[in-house]
N, CA, C and O atoms as a MOPAC input file, in Angstrom:
PM7 MOZYME 1SCF
protein

 N      0.85300 1    -1.17500 1     0.00000 1
 C      0.00000 1     0.00000 1     0.00000 1
 C      0.90000 1     1.24000 1     0.00000 1
 O      1.85600 1     1.35000 1     0.76700 1
 N      0.55200 1     2.15200 1    -0.88400 1
 C      1.37400 1     3.35600 1    -1.00200 1
 C      0.96100 1     4.39100 1     0.03400 1
 O     -0.07400 1     4.27300 1     0.68800 1
 N      1.78200 1     5.37900 1     0.15500 1
 C      1.50900 1     6.47400 1     1.09900 1
 C      0.23000 1     7.21300 1     0.71500 1
 O     -0.55900 1     7.57500 1     1.58700 1
 N      0.01800 1     7.43800 1    -0.58000 1
 C     -1.18000 1     8.16400 1    -1.01600 1
 C     -2.44300 1     7.34700 1    -0.75200 1
 O     -3.48500 1     7.91400 1    -0.42400 1
 N     -2.36500 1     6.02200 1    -0.89100 1
 C     -3.51900 1     5.17900 1    -0.57600 1
 C     -3.83700 1     5.23900 1     0.91600 1
 O     -4.99900 1     5.30300 1     1.31500 1
 N     -2.79600 1     5.21700 1     1.72300 1
 C     -2.98400 1     5.31200 1     3.16900 1
 C     -3.60000 1     6.65700 1     3.54500 1
 O     -4.50500 1     6.72000 1     4.37600 1
 N     -3.10900 1     7.72300 1     2.93200 1
 C     -3.66000 1     9.05400 1     3.19900 1
 C     -5.12600 1     9.13400 1     2.79300 1
 O     -5.93100 1     9.75000 1     3.49000 1
 N     -5.47800 1     8.51000 1     1.66200 1
 C     -6.86100 1     8.51300 1     1.20000 1
 C     -7.76600 1     7.78500 1     2.18800 1
 O     -8.86500 1     8.24900 1     2.49000 1
 N     -7.30400 1     6.65200 1     2.68500 1
 C     -8.08000 1     5.89700 1     3.67400 1
 C     -8.26400 1     6.72100 1     4.94100 1
 O     -9.35800 1     6.75400 1     5.50500 1
 N     -7.21400 1     7.38100 1     5.39100 1
 C     -7.30100 1     8.21300 1     6.59700 1
 C     -8.28100 1     9.36300 1     6.37800 1
 O     -9.06200 1     9.68600 1     7.27200 1
 N     -8.25000 1     9.98300 1     5.19800 1
 C     -9.19000 1    11.06900 1     4.89500 1
 C    -10.63000 1    10.56900 1     4.92400 1
 O    -11.51600 1    11.24700 1     5.44400 1
 N    -10.86100 1     9.39400 1     4.36900 1
 C    -12.22000 1     8.82500 1     4.37200 1
 C    -12.67900 1     8.51400 1     5.79300 1
 O    -13.83100 1     8.76200 1     6.14900 1
 N    -11.78200 1     7.97700 1     6.59100 1
 C    -12.12900 1     7.68600 1     7.98600 1
 C    -12.43300 1     8.97100 1     8.75600 1
 O    -13.35000 1     9.00100 1     9.57600 1
 N    -11.67200 1    10.02000 1     8.49700 1
 C    -11.93600 1    11.30900 1     9.14200 1
 C    -13.31000 1    11.83800 1     8.75300 1
 O    -14.04100 1    12.36100 1     9.59400 1
 N    -13.66200 1    11.70100 1     7.46700 1
 C    -14.97400 1    12.16300 1     7.00300 1
 C    -16.08800 1    11.35500 1     7.66300 1
 O    -17.10200 1    11.92000 1     8.07200 1
 N    -15.90800 1    10.04200 1     7.77200 1
 C    -16.91000 1     9.20000 1     8.42200 1
 C    -17.03100 1     9.55600 1     9.90200 1
 O    -18.13100 1     9.57200 1    10.45600 1
 N    -15.91800 1     9.83700 1    10.52600 1
 C    -15.93100 1    10.22300 1    11.93500 1
 C    -16.70400 1    11.52400 1    12.13600 1
 O    -17.44800 1    11.66300 1    13.10600 1
 N    -16.52900 1    12.47000 1    11.22500 1
 C    -17.25900 1    13.73900 1    11.30800 1
 C    -18.75500 1    13.50200 1    11.14200 1
 O    -19.55900 1    14.12800 1    11.83300 1
 N    -19.14000 1    12.60400 1    10.23200 1
 C    -20.56200 1    12.27900 1    10.04800 1
 C    -21.13700 1    11.65500 1    11.31400 1
 O    -22.24400 1    11.98900 1    11.73600 1
 N    -20.37900 1    10.75500 1    11.90800 1
 C    -20.82900 1    10.10500 1    13.14300 1
 C    -20.99900 1    11.13600 1    14.25400 1
 O    -21.96600 1    11.07300 1    15.01300 1
 N    -20.07700 1    12.07300 1    14.35600 1
 C    -20.18400 1    13.12700 1    15.37200 1
 C    -21.44100 1    13.96300 1    15.16500 1
 O    -22.12700 1    14.30200 1    16.13000 1
 N    -21.75000 1    14.30200 1    13.89800 1
 C    -22.96400 1    15.08500 1    13.61400 1
 C    -24.21600 1    14.29700 1    13.97900 1
 O    -25.14900 1    14.84600 1    14.56600 1
 N    -24.24100 1    13.01300 1    13.63300 1
 C    -25.38900 1    12.17700 1    13.97300 1
 C    -25.55000 1    12.05600 1    15.48300 1
 O    -26.67000 1    12.10200 1    15.99200 1
 N    -24.45100 1    11.90200 1    16.19700 1
 C    -24.52000 1    11.80400 1    17.65500 1
 C    -25.07600 1    13.08600 1    18.25400 1
 O    -25.85300 1    13.04500 1    19.20800 1
 N    -24.68200 1    14.21700 1    17.70200 1
 C    -25.19200 1    15.49800 1    18.17000 1
 C    -26.70000 1    15.58500 1    17.94400 1
 O    -27.43500 1    16.05200 1    18.81400 1
 N    -27.15900 1    15.13500 1    16.77400 1
 C    -28.59300 1    15.15400 1    16.48300 1
 C    -29.35100 1    14.22700 1    17.42200 1
 O    -30.43700 1    14.57100 1    17.88800 1
 N    -28.79200 1    13.06100 1    17.70100 1
 C    -29.42600 1    12.12200 1    18.63000 1
 C    -29.51900 1    12.74000 1    20.02100 1
 O    -30.54600 1    12.61900 1    20.68900 1
 N    -28.45400 1    13.39900 1    20.45500 1
 C    -28.46100 1    14.04900 1    21.77000 1
 C    -29.54500 1    15.11600 1    21.84300 1
 O    -30.22600 1    15.24200 1    22.86100 1
 N    -29.70900 1    15.89100 1    20.76300 1
 C    -30.74500 1    16.92200 1    20.73200 1
 C    -32.13200 1    16.29300 1    20.80000 1
 O    -33.00800 1    16.79300 1    21.50500 1
 N    -32.33300 1    15.19800 1    20.06700 1
 C    -33.63500 1    14.52200 1    20.08900 1
 C    -33.93700 1    13.97100 1    21.47100 1
 O    -35.06900 1    14.05700 1    21.94700 1
 N    -32.92700 1    13.40700 1    22.11100 1
 C    -33.13100 1    12.86700 1    23.45100 1
 C    -33.47700 1    13.98400 1    24.42900 1
 O    -34.29700 1    13.79500 1    25.32800 1
 N    -32.85500 1    15.14100 1    24.25700 1
 C    -33.18600 1    16.28200 1    25.10900 1
 C    -34.62200 1    16.71900 1    24.90500 1
 O    -35.32900 1    17.01800 1    25.86700 1
 N    -35.05700 1    16.75800 1    23.65100 1
 C    -36.44600 1    17.11200 1    23.34900 1
 C    -37.41300 1    16.09400 1    23.91400 1
 O    -38.47600 1    16.45500 1    24.42000 1
 N    -37.05200 1    14.82100 1    23.83100 1
 C    -37.90000 1    13.76600 1    24.37000 1
 C    -38.01800 1    13.89000 1    25.88100 1
 O    -39.08800 1    13.65300 1    26.44100 1
 N    -36.94000 1    14.25700 1    26.53900 1
 C    -36.96700 1    14.45700 1    27.98700 1
 C    -37.93200 1    15.57600 1    28.35600 1
 O    -38.67800 1    15.46600 1    29.32900 1
 N    -37.91200 1    16.65700 1    27.57200 1
 C    -38.83400 1    17.77100 1    27.81700 1
 C    -40.27300 1    17.30800 1    27.63100 1
 O    -41.14000 1    17.63300 1    28.44300 1
 N    -40.53300 1    16.55000 1    26.56200 1
 C    -41.89300 1    16.05500 1    26.32300 1
 C    -42.35400 1    15.12200 1    27.43500 1
 O    -43.51300 1    15.17100 1    27.84800 1
 N    -41.45700 1    14.27700 1    27.92000 1
 C    -41.81500 1    13.37900 1    29.02200 1
 C    -42.15600 1    14.17900 1    30.27400 1
 O    -43.10700 1    13.85800 1    30.98600 1
 N    -41.37900 1    15.21600 1    30.53300 1
 C    -41.64600 1    16.05200 1    31.70400 1
 C    -42.99100 1    16.75000 1    31.56300 1
 O    -43.75900 1    16.82800 1    32.52200 1
 N    -43.27600 1    17.26000 1    30.36100 1
 C    -44.58000 1    17.89100 1    30.12600 1
 C    -45.70100 1    16.88800 1    30.32800 1
 O    -46.72600 1    17.20400 1    30.93300 1
 N    -45.50700 1    15.68300 1    29.82200 1
 C    -46.51900 1    14.64300 1    29.98200 1
 C    -46.76500 1    14.32300 1    31.44200 1
 O    -47.90700 1    14.12800 1    31.85700 1
 N    -45.69900 1    14.26800 1    32.22000 1
 C    -45.84300 1    13.97700 1    33.64500 1
 C    -46.57900 1    15.10700 1    34.35900 1
 O    -47.36100 1    14.86200 1    35.27700 1
 N    -46.32500 1    16.34000 1    33.93600 1
 C    -46.98300 1    17.47900 1    34.57500 1
 C    -48.45100 1    17.60200 1    34.18000 1
 O    -49.30300 1    17.91500 1    35.01100 1
 N    -48.73500 1    17.35400 1    32.91100 1
 C    -50.08300 1    17.58400 1    32.40800 1
 C    -51.01500 1    16.39900 1    32.58500 1
 O    -52.22600 1    16.57900 1    32.71200 1
 N    -50.47100 1    15.20000 1    32.59400 1
 C    -51.32000 1    14.02400 1    32.62100 1
 C    -51.91200 1    13.78200 1    31.23900 1
 O    -51.70900 1    14.58500 1    30.32800 1
 N    -52.63600 1    12.69100 1    31.07900 1
 C    -53.15300 1    12.30200 1    29.76500 1
 C    -54.14200 1    13.32600 1    29.22900 1
 O    -54.05600 1    13.70100 1    28.06000 1
 N    -55.07200 1    13.78700 1    30.04300 1
 C    -56.06500 1    14.76300 1    29.58500 1
 C    -55.43100 1    16.07800 1    29.19400 1
 O    -55.84200 1    16.70800 1    28.22000 1
 N    -54.43900 1    16.48900 1    29.94500 1
 C    -53.76300 1    17.74600 1    29.64100 1
 C    -53.00500 1    17.69400 1    28.32700 1
 O    -52.94900 1    18.68500 1    27.60000 1
 N    -52.42600 1    16.54800 1    28.02200 1
 C    -51.69700 1    16.40200 1    26.75600 1
 C    -52.67300 1    16.50600 1    25.58900 1
 O    -52.38600 1    17.17400 1    24.59600 1
 N    -53.82300 1    15.84600 1    25.70500 1
 C    -54.83000 1    15.92700 1    24.64200 1
 C    -55.29100 1    17.35100 1    24.42800 1
 O    -55.44400 1    17.79200 1    23.28900 1
 N    -55.51300 1    18.07200 1    25.50300 1
 C    -55.92500 1    19.46900 1    25.40900 1
 C    -54.84100 1    20.31400 1    24.75900 1
 O    -55.12900 1    21.16000 1    23.91300 1
 N    -53.60100 1    20.08600 1    25.15300 1
 C    -52.48200 1    20.82800 1    24.58000 1
 C    -52.34400 1    20.54900 1    23.08800 1
 O    -52.12900 1    21.47400 1    22.30500 1
 N    -52.46500 1    19.28400 1    22.68600 1
 C    -52.38100 1    18.93800 1    21.26400 1
 C    -53.52200 1    19.57800 1    20.47800 1
 O    -53.30600 1    20.08100 1    19.37600 1
 N    -54.71600 1    19.56500 1    21.02700 1
 C    -55.85200 1    20.19500 1    20.34900 1
 C    -55.61700 1    21.68800 1    20.18900 1
 O    -55.95500 1    22.26200 1    19.15500 1
 N    -55.04200 1    22.31800 1    21.20100 1
 C    -54.75900 1    23.75300 1    21.10800 1
 C    -53.73800 1    24.03500 1    20.01200 1
 O    -53.90700 1    24.96600 1    19.22400 1
 N    -52.66500 1    23.21900 1    19.96300 1
 C    -51.65300 1    23.40400 1    18.91600 1
 C    -52.26300 1    23.24300 1    17.53100 1
 O    -51.94800 1    24.00600 1    16.61800 1
 N    -53.13800 1    22.24900 1    17.37200 1
 C    -53.77100 1    22.03600 1    16.07200 1
 C    -54.65300 1    23.21800 1    15.70400 1
 O    -54.69300 1    23.62200 1    14.54200 1
 N    -55.35200 1    23.77100 1    16.67000 1
 C    -56.21700 1    24.91800 1    16.37500 1
 C    -55.38700 1    26.14400 1    16.00900 1
 O    -55.81400 1    26.95900 1    15.19200 1
 N    -54.20200 1    26.28100 1    16.60900 1
 C    -53.33800 1    27.41700 1    16.29600 1
 C    -52.71100 1    27.28200 1    14.91500 1
 O    -52.53100 1    28.27800 1    14.21400 1
 N    -52.38200 1    26.06600 1    14.52300 1
 C    -51.73700 1    25.87100 1    13.21900 1
 C    -52.72600 1    26.05100 1    12.07700 1
 O    -52.31900 1    26.29000 1    10.94100 1
 N    -54.01400 1    25.94000 1    12.36100 1
 C    -55.03000 1    26.10300 1    11.32500 1
 C    -55.36000 1    27.54300 1    11.01900 1
 O    -56.09000 1    27.81700 1    10.06700 1
 N    -54.84200 1    28.47300 1    11.80200 1
 C    -55.17900 1    29.89200 1    11.61400 1
 C    -54.43000 1    30.48700 1    10.46200 1
 O    -54.59400 1    31.67100 1    10.16400 1

């Protein structure tokens, strides 16, 4: 294997590593959002969530 082939492989691995880092960041953000939704659900209860969803739907229709 030549030096240029090795460099190409390293560049590809670096690019894949950057993609993985971006995906991990997105997963972390989603998990944070899910935690907020779970907390809201715990505070509102089942009826409160339904009311909140209905309100959001009515607002988006305006």
